[in-house]
Phi, psi and omega in degrees: 000131181290134180288133180284145177298147175274131184244137173252140176232143174241117183233169179152172183289165177302141175071015183274344178112027182294319186298310182300316180295321183298321179294315180300315182292316181299319180292328181280337187240015182055051184257159171236140189260134176249128180298129178242030178243126187293341183257343180284357176284346184267131173291143177088345175257082189251301183292314183292340178258005182053044182294138180295142178270164178301320180296318181293335180293335178052038176084357180282127179298135177238144184233151175064041170245137179059047181255354182228153172280154181302334181276352182281153170268160180207134184242164176298323181297319179292319178300313180305313182297313182295318182291320179297325175296317180294322178302315180295318180298314182296317179296324178298332178277000180081019181251167182262123176285126179236111178271128184230123178168181184243008180267095189303312183298321180299312182292318178300321182295332179281317188278339183237174189277061176277133176238134188248157183287354172299341179286344179292145175289138180272155178249107186298323180294321179294318179297319178299323178296316180295322182296342180280346184271152176285164179298324179295316180292323178298314182295321178298319180295319180295320180299326178287321183280319186209083184302324181294314178299320180298323182292342183261001183238136177294137182303338180269354182275078189300318182299315179293323179297315180297319180294323180292320176297315180300321180300313181293315184293321184275326182263339183076010183232145175280166185306312183292332178290324179288321188275340190292336181255022178223171179088015180257332183270131179287133176270323178236144168295136186204167175222124182254119176269120176255132180254131181213143177224173178308135185302317181297319179293320179299313181296325176296319178293323179296312180299318180294321179299318179299316178299319179294319177301318179295320178295327182281348177112030179301319181301315180295322179298314181289324176302322179297317178295316181298317181294328181277007175077022178282104184217154175053040177234166185301317189299317186276007170279354181295146174299134183105337180251314182296326180291317179292326176299320179298322177294313182295333178275004176077016183274330181217168177279166178296320178300317178295321179298318180293318177298316179297320180298316178296314181297314180294325178293319178295318178295320179297318179300320179296318178295320179301312181298319178298316181297310184298323183285340183256341191251336186222159176276108187235143177257117190266141181218163169263120186296338184268340181244344188247007187299318179296318179296319179302311183299315180297318181292320179293319178300319179293318179296318180296322178297319179295332184260010178290000000 
């Protein structure tokens, strides 16, 4: 039986310092970094997703950044497939795969035995029937079939709504029924580094990050998407984009949009921490005081797993 590659992951809430640590670790361990953020896969969503710059990469190879257009859809199943391919490629080069990001389900789906309903055969006639319905009727139908799944999908995300309806109709099971018996078996040997800092400091860093994003041109970036007619798609539901869209659509002031962006980012960070603490076996560290210890521990673990 072929030995599976050992995978390192760095997770944690937004603005906690994952990027800086990932570069330090990759350089110390001959690592290559795989994006673990669901929105950094989109081209044109750069400032609002705090996407790493070429200079910040310091020569460390990065994968699965800027691979989709803003109008494209992207699923956890596709992410799982692409990352598992990258893990094998990186290991074949004798390097260490390091997944870095804050999208918990995406990272969990790679490391554990998640199976998705994208594997179900589609029924073209059924899809044609759904396509005749308005977005409002589709969402109403999903709420009747699977209220939990509906609560996790934006009402304008027609593709995801249709897929969720299809899942229930073809499998006869709701989302939570499909997922409750999977995700427990490890697919790769791995070590997950979780980064956490004092909540007040984290919120201060989040607020400061938003101010920096605005200074760097977030408004202009979102204006470009808005001007190009990017609407009602998955990408612009991201925090940092949906708030500015509300301003550009005349629903709120720019000041309100910035306040909402800060507030939503803080709430998202709280949700991220809750997810990571409940869903995966994670080893927690402070990124500002433990970086040297992290590197030494990972180097020792990698040696043991050679």
